[in-house]
PDB file of N, CA, C and O in Angstrom:
ATOM      1  N   MET A   1      57.054  86.066 124.855  1.00  0.00           N
ATOM      2  CA  MET A   1      58.282  85.740 124.147  1.00  0.00           C
ATOM      3  C   MET A   1      58.518  86.772 123.041  1.00  0.00           C
ATOM      4  O   MET A   1      57.632  87.043 122.231  1.00  0.00           O
ATOM      5  N   ASN A   2      59.686  87.322 123.022  1.00  0.00           N
ATOM      6  CA  ASN A   2      60.027  88.362 122.063  1.00  0.00           C
ATOM      7  C   ASN A   2      60.677  87.739 120.825  1.00  0.00           C
ATOM      8  O   ASN A   2      61.438  86.778 120.938  1.00  0.00           O
ATOM      9  N   LEU A   3      60.381  88.278 119.667  1.00  0.00           N
ATOM     10  CA  LEU A   3      60.917  87.745 118.415  1.00  0.00           C
ATOM     11  C   LEU A   3      62.439  87.870 118.371  1.00  0.00           C
ATOM     12  O   LEU A   3      63.120  86.992 117.842  1.00  0.00           O
ATOM     13  N   ILE A   4      62.964  88.941 118.916  1.00  0.00           N
ATOM     14  CA  ILE A   4      64.411  89.160 118.918  1.00  0.00           C
ATOM     15  C   ILE A   4      65.112  88.086 119.739  1.00  0.00           C
ATOM     16  O   ILE A   4      66.172  87.600 119.347  1.00  0.00           O
ATOM     17  N   GLU A   5      64.537  87.718 120.856  1.00  0.00           N
ATOM     18  CA  GLU A   5      65.142  86.712 121.722  1.00  0.00           C
ATOM     19  C   GLU A   5      65.193  85.338 121.073  1.00  0.00           C
ATOM     20  O   GLU A   5      66.099  84.557 121.365  1.00  0.00           O
ATOM     21  N   THR A   6      64.245  85.026 120.202  1.00  0.00           N
ATOM     22  CA  THR A   6      64.211  83.703 119.579  1.00  0.00           C
ATOM     23  C   THR A   6      65.237  83.579 118.457  1.00  0.00           C
ATOM     24  O   THR A   6      65.580  82.463 118.067  1.00  0.00           O
ATOM     25  N   ASN A   7      65.735  84.693 117.931  1.00  0.00           N
ATOM     26  CA  ASN A   7      66.691  84.654 116.831  1.00  0.00           C
ATOM     27  C   ASN A   7      68.137  84.781 117.275  1.00  0.00           C
ATOM     28  O   ASN A   7      69.023  84.968 116.442  1.00  0.00           O
ATOM     29  N   VAL A   8      68.389  84.683 118.558  1.00  0.00           N
ATOM     30  CA  VAL A   8      69.752  84.781 119.071  1.00  0.00           C
ATOM     31  C   VAL A   8      70.466  83.464 118.803  1.00  0.00           C
ATOM     32  O   VAL A   8      69.935  82.402 119.130  1.00  0.00           O
ATOM     33  N   PRO A   9      71.675  83.510 118.207  1.00  0.00           N
ATOM     34  CA  PRO A   9      72.384  82.264 117.914  1.00  0.00           C
ATOM     35  C   PRO A   9      72.805  81.527 119.185  1.00  0.00           C
ATOM     36  O   PRO A   9      73.060  82.140 120.222  1.00  0.00           O
ATOM     37  N   ILE A  10      72.872  80.229 119.082  1.00  0.00           N
ATOM     38  CA  ILE A  10      73.214  79.388 120.224  1.00  0.00           C
ATOM     39  C   ILE A  10      74.675  78.968 120.164  1.00  0.00           C
ATOM     40  O   ILE A  10      75.396  79.063 121.158  1.00  0.00           O
ATOM     41  N   GLN A  11      75.110  78.503 118.999  1.00  0.00           N
ATOM     42  CA  GLN A  11      76.489  78.020 118.860  1.00  0.00           C
ATOM     43  C   GLN A  11      77.484  79.167 118.913  1.00  0.00           C
ATOM     44  O   GLN A  11      77.186  80.302 118.540  1.00  0.00           O
ATOM     45  N   LYS A  12      78.677  78.832 119.391  1.00  0.00           N
ATOM     46  CA  LYS A  12      79.741  79.829 119.538  1.00  0.00           C
ATOM     47  C   LYS A  12      80.122  80.413 118.177  1.00  0.00           C
ATOM     48  O   LYS A  12      80.324  81.621 118.051  1.00  0.00           O
ATOM     49  N   ALA A  13      80.220  79.554 117.161  1.00  0.00           N
ATOM     50  CA  ALA A  13      80.600  80.007 115.817  1.00  0.00           C
ATOM     51  C   ALA A  13      79.536  80.932 115.237  1.00  0.00           C
ATOM     52  O   ALA A  13      79.858  81.897 114.544  1.00  0.00           O
ATOM     53  N   ALA A  14      78.278  80.641 115.516  1.00  0.00           N
ATOM     54  CA  ALA A  14      77.194  81.479 115.012  1.00  0.00           C
ATOM     55  C   ALA A  14      77.231  82.864 115.662  1.00  0.00           C
ATOM     56  O   ALA A  14      76.942  83.871 115.015  1.00  0.00           O
ATOM     57  N   LYS A  15      77.586  82.903 116.940  1.00  0.00           N
ATOM     58  CA  LYS A  15      77.701  84.185 117.635  1.00  0.00           C
ATOM     59  C   LYS A  15      78.829  85.014 117.044  1.00  0.00           C
ATOM     60  O   LYS A  15      78.705  86.228 116.878  1.00  0.00           O
ATOM     61  N   LYS A  16      79.937  84.339 116.726  1.00  0.00           N
ATOM     62  CA  LYS A  16      81.068  85.035 116.117  1.00  0.00           C
ATOM     63  C   LYS A  16      80.670  85.567 114.746  1.00  0.00           C
ATOM     64  O   LYS A  16      81.033  86.688 114.388  1.00  0.00           O
ATOM     65  N   TYR A  17      79.926  84.773 113.973  1.00  0.00           N
ATOM     66  CA  TYR A  17      79.492  85.188 112.644  1.00  0.00           C
ATOM     67  C   TYR A  17      78.649  86.455 112.719  1.00  0.00           C
ATOM     68  O   TYR A  17      78.757  87.328 111.857  1.00  0.00           O
ATOM     69  N   VAL A  18      77.817  86.555 113.740  1.00  0.00           N
ATOM     70  CA  VAL A  18      76.996  87.756 113.923  1.00  0.00           C
ATOM     71  C   VAL A  18      77.892  88.968 114.163  1.00  0.00           C
ATOM     72  O   VAL A  18      77.657  90.037 113.601  1.00  0.00           O
ATOM     73  N   ARG A  19      78.924  88.800 115.003  1.00  0.00           N
ATOM     74  CA  ARG A  19      79.852  89.908 115.287  1.00  0.00           C
ATOM     75  C   ARG A  19      80.620  90.317 114.037  1.00  0.00           C
ATOM     76  O   ARG A  19      80.748  91.505 113.740  1.00  0.00           O
ATOM     77  N   VAL A  20      81.132  89.328 113.304  1.00  0.00           N
ATOM     78  CA  VAL A  20      81.924  89.601 112.103  1.00  0.00           C
ATOM     79  C   VAL A  20      81.075  90.303 111.051  1.00  0.00           C
ATOM     80  O   VAL A  20      81.518  91.260 110.416  1.00  0.00           O
ATOM     81  N   THR A  21      79.856  89.816 110.874  1.00  0.00           N
ATOM     82  CA  THR A  21      78.950  90.407 109.892  1.00  0.00           C
ATOM     83  C   THR A  21      78.654  91.859 110.229  1.00  0.00           C
ATOM     84  O   THR A  21      78.590  92.710 109.341  1.00  0.00           O
ATOM     85  N   LYS A  22      78.474  92.139 111.507  1.00  0.00           N
ATOM     86  CA  LYS A  22      78.190  93.507 111.936  1.00  0.00           C
ATOM     87  C   LYS A  22      79.356  94.433 111.590  1.00  0.00           C
ATOM     88  O   LYS A  22      79.146  95.539 111.092  1.00  0.00           O
ATOM     89  N   LYS A  23      80.590  93.979 111.853  1.00  0.00           N
ATOM     90  CA  LYS A  23      81.779  94.779 111.548  1.00  0.00           C
ATOM     91  C   LYS A  23      81.925  95.008 110.048  1.00  0.00           C
ATOM     92  O   LYS A  23      82.200  96.122 109.602  1.00  0.00           O
ATOM     93  N   LYS A  24      81.737  93.943 109.278  1.00  0.00           N
ATOM     94  CA  LYS A  24      81.870  94.053 107.821  1.00  0.00           C
ATOM     95  C   LYS A  24      80.813  94.985 107.240  1.00  0.00           C
ATOM     96  O   LYS A  24      81.096  95.771 106.336  1.00  0.00           O
ATOM     97  N   THR A  25      79.594  94.891 107.765  1.00  0.00           N
ATOM     98  CA  THR A  25      78.508  95.741 107.292  1.00  0.00           C
ATOM     99  C   THR A  25      78.829  97.214 107.533  1.00  0.00           C
ATOM    100  O   THR A  25      78.598  98.054 106.664  1.00  0.00           O
ATOM    101  N   GLU A  26      79.357  97.521 108.701  1.00  0.00           N
ATOM    102  CA  GLU A  26      79.732  98.904 109.011  1.00  0.00           C
ATOM    103  C   GLU A  26      80.821  99.407 108.066  1.00  0.00           C
ATOM    104  O   GLU A  26      80.744 100.524 107.553  1.00  0.00           O
ATOM    105  N   LYS A  27      81.832  98.571 107.842  1.00  0.00           N
ATOM    106  CA  LYS A  27      82.932  98.955 106.962  1.00  0.00           C
ATOM    107  C   LYS A  27      82.428  99.171 105.537  1.00  0.00           C
ATOM    108  O   LYS A  27      82.772 100.161 104.891  1.00  0.00           O
ATOM    109  N   ASN A  28      81.609  98.236 105.057  1.00  0.00           N
ATOM    110  CA  ASN A  28      81.073  98.339 103.697  1.00  0.00           C
ATOM    111  C   ASN A  28      80.196  99.577 103.543  1.00  0.00           C
ATOM    112  O   ASN A  28      80.242 100.256 102.517  1.00  0.00           O
ATOM    113  N   ARG A  29      79.402  99.863 104.564  1.00  0.00           N
ATOM    114  CA  ARG A  29      78.512 101.022 104.516  1.00  0.00           C
ATOM    115  C   ARG A  29      79.313 102.319 104.429  1.00  0.00           C
ATOM    116  O   ARG A  29      78.932 103.248 103.716  1.00  0.00           O
ATOM    117  N   LYS A  30      80.418 102.372 105.155  1.00  0.00           N
ATOM    118  CA  LYS A  30      81.272 103.570 105.144  1.00  0.00           C
ATOM    119  C   LYS A  30      81.896 103.781 103.763  1.00  0.00           C
ATOM    120  O   LYS A  30      81.920 104.901 103.253  1.00  0.00           O
ATOM    121  N   ILE A  31      82.399 102.702 103.163  1.00  0.00           N
ATOM    122  CA  ILE A  31      83.040 102.803 101.845  1.00  0.00           C
ATOM    123  C   ILE A  31      82.014 103.128 100.767  1.00  0.00           C
ATOM    124  O   ILE A  31      82.279 103.946  99.886  1.00  0.00           O
ATOM    125  N   LYS A  32      80.847 102.495 100.828  1.00  0.00           N
ATOM    126  CA  LYS A  32      79.788 102.787  99.855  1.00  0.00           C
ATOM    127  C   LYS A  32      79.344 104.237  99.977  1.00  0.00           C
ATOM    128  O   LYS A  32      79.113 104.912  98.974  1.00  0.00           O
ATOM    129  N   GLY A  33      79.225 104.710 101.211  1.00  0.00           N
ATOM    130  CA  GLY A  33      78.830 106.095 101.434  1.00  0.00           C
ATOM    131  C   GLY A  33      79.841 107.068 100.858  1.00  0.00           C
ATOM    132  O   GLY A  33      79.473 108.135 100.365  1.00  0.00           O
ATOM    133  N   ALA A  34      81.118 106.703 100.919  1.00  0.00           N
ATOM    134  CA  ALA A  34      82.175 107.585 100.403  1.00  0.00           C
ATOM    135  C   ALA A  34      82.051 107.765  98.903  1.00  0.00           C
ATOM    136  O   ALA A  34      82.096 108.892  98.408  1.00  0.00           O
ATOM    137  N   PHE A  35      81.895 106.658  98.165  1.00  0.00           N
ATOM    138  CA  PHE A  35      81.831 106.846  96.710  1.00  0.00           C
ATOM    139  C   PHE A  35      80.483 107.398  96.264  1.00  0.00           C
ATOM    140  O   PHE A  35      80.407 108.111  95.264  1.00  0.00           O
ATOM    141  N   ARG A  36      79.423 107.078  96.992  1.00  0.00           N
ATOM    142  CA  ARG A  36      78.111 107.630  96.623  1.00  0.00           C
ATOM    143  C   ARG A  36      78.075 109.142  96.841  1.00  0.00           C
ATOM    144  O   ARG A  36      77.534 109.877  96.015  1.00  0.00           O
ATOM    145  N   SER A  37      78.648 109.607  97.953  1.00  0.00           N
ATOM    146  CA  SER A  37      78.644 111.050  98.210  1.00  0.00           C
ATOM    147  C   SER A  37      79.562 111.779  97.238  1.00  0.00           C
ATOM    148  O   SER A  37      79.288 112.920  96.867  1.00  0.00           O
ATOM    149  N   ALA A  38      80.651 111.133  96.823  1.00  0.00           N
ATOM    150  CA  ALA A  38      81.545 111.750  95.835  1.00  0.00           C
ATOM    151  C   ALA A  38      80.836 111.885  94.490  1.00  0.00           C
ATOM    152  O   ALA A  38      80.982 112.899  93.806  1.00  0.00           O
ATOM    153  N   ILE A  39      80.077 110.873  94.117  1.00  0.00           N
ATOM    154  CA  ILE A  39      79.325 110.919  92.857  1.00  0.00           C
ATOM    155  C   ILE A  39      78.252 112.003  92.926  1.00  0.00           C
ATOM    156  O   ILE A  39      78.057 112.750  91.967  1.00  0.00           O
ATOM    157  N   LYS A  40      77.558 112.087  94.057  1.00  0.00           N
ATOM    158  CA  LYS A  40      76.529 113.118  94.234  1.00  0.00           C
ATOM    159  C   LYS A  40      77.133 114.512  94.159  1.00  0.00           C
ATOM    160  O   LYS A  40      76.530 115.424  93.592  1.00  0.00           O
ATOM    161  N   ALA A  41      78.329 114.681  94.732  1.00  0.00           N
ATOM    162  CA  ALA A  41      78.986 115.985  94.706  1.00  0.00           C
ATOM    163  C   ALA A  41      79.346 116.372  93.276  1.00  0.00           C
ATOM    164  O   ALA A  41      79.231 117.536  92.892  1.00  0.00           O
ATOM    165  N   THR A  42      79.786 115.383  92.487  1.00  0.00           N
ATOM    166  CA  THR A  42      80.126 115.640  91.082  1.00  0.00           C
ATOM    167  C   THR A  42      78.884 116.067  90.311  1.00  0.00           C
ATOM    168  O   THR A  42      78.916 117.042  89.561  1.00  0.00           O
ATOM    169  N   LYS A  43      77.800 115.338  90.496  1.00  0.00           N
ATOM    170  CA  LYS A  43      76.551 115.663  89.780  1.00  0.00           C
ATOM    171  C   LYS A  43      75.987 117.008  90.230  1.00  0.00           C
ATOM    172  O   LYS A  43      75.424 117.751  89.426  1.00  0.00           O
ATOM    173  N   ALA A  44      76.138 117.315  91.508  1.00  0.00           N
ATOM    174  CA  ALA A  44      75.655 118.605  92.013  1.00  0.00           C
ATOM    175  C   ALA A  44      76.457 119.757  91.416  1.00  0.00           C
ATOM    176  O   ALA A  44      75.896 120.800  91.081  1.00  0.00           O
ATOM    177  N   ALA A  45      77.756 119.569  91.285  1.00  0.00           N
ATOM    178  CA  ALA A  45      78.606 120.602  90.683  1.00  0.00           C
ATOM    179  C   ALA A  45      78.244 120.798  89.217  1.00  0.00           C
ATOM    180  O   ALA A  45      78.254 121.922  88.715  1.00  0.00           O
ATOM    181  N   LEU A  46      77.926 119.714  88.537  1.00  0.00           N
ATOM    182  CA  LEU A  46      77.508 119.814  87.132  1.00  0.00           C
ATOM    183  C   LEU A  46      76.180 120.556  87.020  1.00  0.00           C
ATOM    184  O   LEU A  46      75.996 121.377  86.121  1.00  0.00           O
ATOM    185  N   ALA A  47      75.259 120.267  87.928  1.00  0.00           N
ATOM    186  CA  ALA A  47      73.953 120.935  87.910  1.00  0.00           C
ATOM    187  C   ALA A  47      74.091 122.430  88.165  1.00  0.00           C
ATOM    188  O   ALA A  47      73.312 123.233  87.652  1.00  0.00           O
ATOM    189  N   ALA A  48      75.095 122.796  88.966  1.00  0.00           N
ATOM    190  CA  ALA A  48      75.332 124.209  89.272  1.00  0.00           C
ATOM    191  C   ALA A  48      76.271 124.868  88.263  1.00  0.00           C
ATOM    192  O   ALA A  48      76.647 126.028  88.430  1.00  0.00           O
ATOM    193  N   SER A  49      76.648 124.129  87.216  1.00  0.00           N
ATOM    194  CA  SER A  49      77.539 124.605  86.145  1.00  0.00           C
ATOM    195  C   SER A  49      78.916 125.007  86.669  1.00  0.00           C
ATOM    196  O   SER A  49      79.545 125.915  86.126  1.00  0.00           O
ATOM    197  N   GLU A  50      79.378 124.348  87.703  1.00  0.00           N
ATOM    198  CA  GLU A  50      80.728 124.583  88.237  1.00  0.00           C
ATOM    199  C   GLU A  50      81.650 123.498  87.679  1.00  0.00           C
ATOM    200  O   GLU A  50      81.855 122.460  88.307  1.00  0.00           O
ATOM    201  N   ILE A  51      82.194 123.750  86.505  1.00  0.00           N
ATOM    202  CA  ILE A  51      82.948 122.725  85.774  1.00  0.00           C
ATOM    203  C   ILE A  51      84.255 122.367  86.482  1.00  0.00           C
ATOM    204  O   ILE A  51      84.613 121.192  86.557  1.00  0.00           O
ATOM    205  N   ASP A  52      84.966 123.364  87.000  1.00  0.00           N
ATOM    206  CA  ASP A  52      86.226 123.074  87.698  1.00  0.00           C
ATOM    207  C   ASP A  52      85.992 122.179  88.918  1.00  0.00           C
ATOM    208  O   ASP A  52      86.729 121.224  89.167  1.00  0.00           O
ATOM    209  N   LYS A  53      84.950 122.518  89.661  1.00  0.00           N
ATOM    210  CA  LYS A  53      84.616 121.734  90.846  1.00  0.00           C
ATOM    211  C   LYS A  53      84.165 120.323  90.449  1.00  0.00           C
ATOM    212  O   LYS A  53      84.472 119.347  91.134  1.00  0.00           O
ATOM    213  N   ALA A  54      83.442 120.232  89.346  1.00  0.00           N
ATOM    214  CA  ALA A  54      82.973 118.927  88.860  1.00  0.00           C
ATOM    215  C   ALA A  54      84.154 118.038  88.462  1.00  0.00           C
ATOM    216  O   ALA A  54      84.161 116.841  88.750  1.00  0.00           O
ATOM    217  N   GLN A  55      85.141 118.625  87.804  1.00  0.00           N
ATOM    218  CA  GLN A  55      86.322 117.852  87.406  1.00  0.00           C
ATOM    219  C   GLN A  55      87.114 117.384  88.631  1.00  0.00           C
ATOM    220  O   GLN A  55      87.634 116.269  88.659  1.00  0.00           O
ATOM    221  N   GLU A  56      87.196 118.245  89.629  1.00  0.00           N
ATOM    222  CA  GLU A  56      87.891 117.895  90.872  1.00  0.00           C
ATOM    223  C   GLU A  56      87.148 116.759  91.593  1.00  0.00           C
ATOM    224  O   GLU A  56      87.760 115.808  92.079  1.00  0.00           O
ATOM    225  N   ASN A  57      85.816 116.883  91.651  1.00  0.00           N
ATOM    226  CA  ASN A  57      85.002 115.846  92.293  1.00  0.00           C
ATOM    227  C   ASN A  57      85.005 114.547  91.498  1.00  0.00           C
ATOM    228  O   ASN A  57      84.860 113.468  92.071  1.00  0.00           O
ATOM    229  N   LEU A  58      85.169 114.643  90.186  1.00  0.00           N
ATOM    230  CA  LEU A  58      85.261 113.439  89.348  1.00  0.00           C
ATOM    231  C   LEU A  58      86.480 112.623  89.746  1.00  0.00           C
ATOM    232  O   LEU A  58      86.403 111.398  89.846  1.00  0.00           O
ATOM    233  N   LYS A  59      87.599 113.288  89.972  1.00  0.00           N
ATOM    234  CA  LYS A  59      88.818 112.589  90.401  1.00  0.00           C
ATOM    235  C   LYS A  59      88.599 111.891  91.743  1.00  0.00           C
ATOM    236  O   LYS A  59      89.031 110.756  91.941  1.00  0.00           O
ATOM    237  N   LYS A  60      87.920 112.585  92.660  1.00  0.00           N
ATOM    238  CA  LYS A  60      87.623 111.987  93.965  1.00  0.00           C
ATOM    239  C   LYS A  60      86.689 110.785  93.819  1.00  0.00           C
ATOM    240  O   LYS A  60      86.849 109.775  94.504  1.00  0.00           O
ATOM    241  N   SER A  61      85.723 110.906  92.927  1.00  0.00           N
ATOM    242  CA  SER A  61      84.773 109.811  92.692  1.00  0.00           C
ATOM    243  C   SER A  61      85.483 108.587  92.146  1.00  0.00           C
ATOM    244  O   SER A  61      85.234 107.465  92.588  1.00  0.00           O
ATOM    245  N   ILE A  62      86.365 108.804  91.187  1.00  0.00           N
ATOM    246  CA  ILE A  62      87.104 107.701  90.580  1.00  0.00           C
ATOM    247  C   ILE A  62      87.985 107.015  91.624  1.00  0.00           C
ATOM    248  O   ILE A  62      88.071 105.788  91.671  1.00  0.00           O
ATOM    249  N   LYS A  63      88.631 107.820  92.452  1.00  0.00           N
ATOM    250  CA  LYS A  63      89.482 107.264  93.501  1.00  0.00           C
ATOM    251  C   LYS A  63      88.653 106.432  94.490  1.00  0.00           C
ATOM    252  O   LYS A  63      89.063 105.341  94.885  1.00  0.00           O
ATOM    253  N   ALA A  64      87.491 106.954  94.883  1.00  0.00           N
ATOM    254  CA  ALA A  64      86.634 106.251  95.837  1.00  0.00           C
ATOM    255  C   ALA A  64      86.088 104.957  95.233  1.00  0.00           C
ATOM    256  O   ALA A  64      85.989 103.942  95.924  1.00  0.00           O
ATOM    257  N   LEU A  65      85.736 104.990  93.951  1.00  0.00           N
ATOM    258  CA  LEU A  65      85.240 103.790  93.278  1.00  0.00           C
ATOM    259  C   LEU A  65      86.330 102.727  93.179  1.00  0.00           C
ATOM    260  O   LEU A  65      86.075 101.540  93.384  1.00  0.00           O
ATOM    261  N   ASP A  66      87.548 103.165  92.861  1.00  0.00           N
ATOM    262  CA  ASP A  66      88.665 102.220  92.772  1.00  0.00           C
ATOM    263  C   ASP A  66      88.959 101.565  94.123  1.00  0.00           C
ATOM    264  O   ASP A  66      89.293 100.382  94.191  1.00  0.00           O
ATOM    265  N   LYS A  67      88.833 102.341  95.182  1.00  0.00           N
ATOM    266  CA  LYS A  67      89.045 101.779  96.521  1.00  0.00           C
ATOM    267  C   LYS A  67      87.963 100.761  96.866  1.00  0.00           C
ATOM    268  O   LYS A  67      88.240  99.737  97.491  1.00  0.00           O
ATOM    269  N   ALA A  68      86.744 101.046  96.459  1.00  0.00           N
ATOM    270  CA  ALA A  68      85.639 100.111  96.714  1.00  0.00           C
ATOM    271  C   ALA A  68      85.861  98.799  95.958  1.00  0.00           C
ATOM    272  O   ALA A  68      85.532  97.724  96.460  1.00  0.00           O
ATOM    273  N   VAL A  69      86.416  98.893  94.756  1.00  0.00           N
ATOM    274  CA  VAL A  69      86.727  97.690  93.977  1.00  0.00           C
ATOM    275  C   VAL A  69      87.848  96.913  94.655  1.00  0.00           C
ATOM    276  O   VAL A  69      87.787  95.688  94.751  1.00  0.00           O
ATOM    277  N   GLN A  70      88.860  97.613  95.119  1.00  0.00           N
ATOM    278  CA  GLN A  70      89.991  96.975  95.812  1.00  0.00           C
ATOM    279  C   GLN A  70      89.529  96.180  97.019  1.00  0.00           C
ATOM    280  O   GLN A  70      90.035  95.092  97.297  1.00  0.00           O
ATOM    281  N   LYS A  71      88.561  96.738  97.732  1.00  0.00           N
ATOM    282  CA  LYS A  71      88.091  96.093  98.954  1.00  0.00           C
ATOM    283  C   LYS A  71      86.930  95.146  98.678  1.00  0.00           C
ATOM    284  O   LYS A  71      86.308  94.626  99.605  1.00  0.00           O
ATOM    285  N   LYS A  72      86.642  94.926  97.395  1.00  0.00           N
ATOM    286  CA  LYS A  72      85.607  93.982  96.940  1.00  0.00           C
ATOM    287  C   LYS A  72      84.220  94.336  97.466  1.00  0.00           C
ATOM    288  O   LYS A  72      83.438  93.461  97.837  1.00  0.00           O
ATOM    289  N   ILE A  73      83.935  95.625  97.491  1.00  0.00           N
ATOM    290  CA  ILE A  73      82.609  96.088  97.891  1.00  0.00           C
ATOM    291  C   ILE A  73      81.692  96.099  96.671  1.00  0.00           C
ATOM    292  O   ILE A  73      80.523  95.721  96.755  1.00  0.00           O
ATOM    293  N   ILE A  74      82.244  96.540  95.527  1.00  0.00           N
ATOM    294  CA  ILE A  74      81.507  96.490  94.264  1.00  0.00           C
ATOM    295  C   ILE A  74      82.374  95.797  93.225  1.00  0.00           C
ATOM    296  O   ILE A  74      83.592  95.710  93.380  1.00  0.00           O
ATOM    297  N   HIS A  75      81.747  95.308  92.169  1.00  0.00           N
ATOM    298  CA  HIS A  75      82.463  94.615  91.096  1.00  0.00           C
ATOM    299  C   HIS A  75      83.194  95.635  90.223  1.00  0.00           C
ATOM    300  O   HIS A  75      82.757  96.778  90.091  1.00  0.00           O
ATOM    301  N   LYS A  76      84.303  95.211  89.635  1.00  0.00           N
ATOM    302  CA  LYS A  76      85.111  96.140  88.841  1.00  0.00           C
ATOM    303  C   LYS A  76      84.350  96.671  87.632  1.00  0.00           C
ATOM    304  O   LYS A  76      84.547  97.820  87.237  1.00  0.00           O
ATOM    305  N   ASN A  77      83.484  95.852  87.038  1.00  0.00           N
ATOM    306  CA  ASN A  77      82.715  96.310  85.882  1.00  0.00           C
ATOM    307  C   ASN A  77      81.672  97.351  86.290  1.00  0.00           C
ATOM    308  O   ASN A  77      81.383  98.276  85.531  1.00  0.00           O
ATOM    309  N   THR A  78      81.122  97.201  87.463  1.00  0.00           N
ATOM    310  CA  THR A  78      80.163  98.187  87.987  1.00  0.00           C
ATOM    311  C   THR A  78      80.854  99.528  88.181  1.00  0.00           C
ATOM    312  O   THR A  78      80.318 100.576  87.821  1.00  0.00           O
ATOM    313  N   ALA A  79      82.048  99.479  88.752  1.00  0.00           N
ATOM    314  CA  ALA A  79      82.817 100.711  88.960  1.00  0.00           C
ATOM    315  C   ALA A  79      83.195 101.343  87.623  1.00  0.00           C
ATOM    316  O   ALA A  79      83.134 102.562  87.464  1.00  0.00           O
ATOM    317  N   ALA A  80      83.583 100.509  86.671  1.00  0.00           N
ATOM    318  CA  ALA A  80      83.962 101.016  85.350  1.00  0.00           C
ATOM    319  C   ALA A  80      82.775 101.702  84.678  1.00  0.00           C
ATOM    320  O   ALA A  80      82.928 102.749  84.048  1.00  0.00           O
ATOM    321  N   ARG A  81      81.596 101.105  84.818  1.00  0.00           N
ATOM    322  CA  ARG A  81      80.392 101.690  84.228  1.00  0.00           C
ATOM    323  C   ARG A  81      80.069 103.034  84.885  1.00  0.00           C
ATOM    324  O   ARG A  81      79.734 104.000  84.200  1.00  0.00           O
ATOM    325  N   MET A  82      80.171 103.089  86.211  1.00  0.00           N
ATOM    326  CA  MET A  82      79.891 104.347  86.922  1.00  0.00           C
ATOM    327  C   MET A  82      80.881 105.433  86.529  1.00  0.00           C
ATOM    328  O   MET A  82      80.499 106.581  86.300  1.00  0.00           O
ATOM    329  N   LYS A  83      82.164 105.060  86.452  1.00  0.00           N
ATOM    330  CA  LYS A  83      83.201 106.036  86.083  1.00  0.00           C
ATOM    331  C   LYS A  83      82.979 106.540  84.666  1.00  0.00           C
ATOM    332  O   LYS A  83      83.132 107.729  84.389  1.00  0.00           O
ATOM    333  N   SER A  84      82.617 105.627  83.773  1.00  0.00           N
ATOM    334  CA  SER A  84      82.394 105.990  82.375  1.00  0.00           C
ATOM    335  C   SER A  84      81.237 106.981  82.247  1.00  0.00           C
ATOM    336  O   SER A  84      81.334 107.978  81.532  1.00  0.00           O
ATOM    337  N   ARG A  85      80.164 106.697  82.937  1.00  0.00           N
ATOM    338  CA  ARG A  85      78.987 107.578  82.864  1.00  0.00           C
ATOM    339  C   ARG A  85      79.277 108.965  83.451  1.00  0.00           C
ATOM    340  O   ARG A  85      78.847 109.982  82.907  1.00  0.00           O
ATOM    341  N   LEU A  86      80.007 108.990  84.564  1.00  0.00           N
ATOM    342  CA  LEU A  86      80.361 110.277  85.170  1.00  0.00           C
ATOM    343  C   LEU A  86      81.269 111.082  84.250  1.00  0.00           C
ATOM    344  O   LEU A  86      81.079 112.280  84.041  1.00  0.00           O
ATOM    345  N   ASN A  87      82.268 110.379  83.705  1.00  0.00           N
ATOM    346  CA  ASN A  87      83.213 111.036  82.804  1.00  0.00           C
ATOM    347  C   ASN A  87      82.487 111.608  81.582  1.00  0.00           C
ATOM    348  O   ASN A  87      82.803 112.703  81.117  1.00  0.00           O
ATOM    349  N   LYS A  88      81.533 110.868  81.082  1.00  0.00           N
ATOM    350  CA  LYS A  88      80.747 111.301  79.931  1.00  0.00           C
ATOM    351  C   LYS A  88      79.984 112.587  80.247  1.00  0.00           C
ATOM    352  O   LYS A  88      79.929 113.503  79.426  1.00  0.00           O
ATOM    353  N   LEU A  89      79.393 112.647  81.453  1.00  0.00           N
ATOM    354  CA  LEU A  89      78.653 113.838  81.879  1.00  0.00           C
ATOM    355  C   LEU A  89      79.565 115.057  82.001  1.00  0.00           C
ATOM    356  O   LEU A  89      79.214 116.157  81.573  1.00  0.00           O
ATOM    357  N   VAL A  90      80.746 114.841  82.595  1.00  0.00           N
ATOM    358  CA  VAL A  90      81.679 115.955  82.803  1.00  0.00           C
ATOM    359  C   VAL A  90      82.201 116.462  81.460  1.00  0.00           C
ATOM    360  O   VAL A  90      82.286 117.671  81.244  1.00  0.00           O
ATOM    361  N   LYS A  91      82.551 115.537  80.553  1.00  0.00           N
ATOM    362  CA  LYS A  91      83.062 115.948  79.242  1.00  0.00           C
ATOM    363  C   LYS A  91      81.998 116.718  78.457  1.00  0.00           C
ATOM    364  O   LYS A  91      82.316 117.680  77.757  1.00  0.00           O
ATOM    365  N   ALA A  92      80.747 116.297  78.572  1.00  0.00           N
ATOM    366  CA  ALA A  92      79.666 117.012  77.883  1.00  0.00           C
ATOM    367  C   ALA A  92      79.510 118.421  78.441  1.00  0.00           C
ATOM    368  O   ALA A  92      79.229 119.358  77.693  1.00  0.00           O
ATOM    369  N   ALA A  93      79.692 118.576  79.749  1.00  0.00           N
ATOM    370  CA  ALA A  93      79.590 119.900  80.372  1.00  0.00           C
ATOM    371  C   ALA A  93      80.748 120.801  79.972  1.00  0.00           C
ATOM    372  O   ALA A  93      80.577 122.013  79.837  1.00  0.00           O
ATOM    373  N   VAL A  94      81.930 120.215  79.780  1.00  0.00           N
ATOM    374  CA  VAL A  94      83.100 120.988  79.389  1.00  0.00           C
ATOM    375  C   VAL A  94      82.932 121.528  77.965  1.00  0.00           C
ATOM    376  O   VAL A  94      83.335 122.654  77.674  1.00  0.00           O
ATOM    377  N   LYS A  95      82.339 120.724  77.086  1.00  0.00           N
ATOM    378  CA  LYS A  95      82.156 121.131  75.689  1.00  0.00           C
ATOM    379  C   LYS A  95      81.198 122.306  75.544  1.00  0.00           C
ATOM    380  O   LYS A  95      81.327 123.099  74.611  1.00  0.00           O
ATOM    381  N   LYS A  96      80.231 122.427  76.465  1.00  0.00           N
ATOM    382  CA  LYS A  96      79.229 123.500  76.360  1.00  0.00           C
ATOM    383  C   LYS A  96      79.816 124.869  76.464  1.00  0.00           C
ATOM    384  O   LYS A  96      79.088 125.860  76.392  1.00  0.00           O
TER     385      LYS A  96
END
């Protein structure tokens, strides 16, 4: 007896829930990946002292974070905190 076979849902509604969860997980993963990669790109540009590129990536990061909040992937305060910290890093790099 395989462990996977024992965890298969029996009820019709439970089977649907498995399908829905799979779709939502994929969608959430794609949106999370978008804002995480935008944030990484901003930090990488800052590390390479490319201020113009960092400012451009900051705008993309903010847009991606706002979209994640709209789709209820992350909480608005979490997004605000991330945006604030990124903005702080970029402004500090501009002053140098």
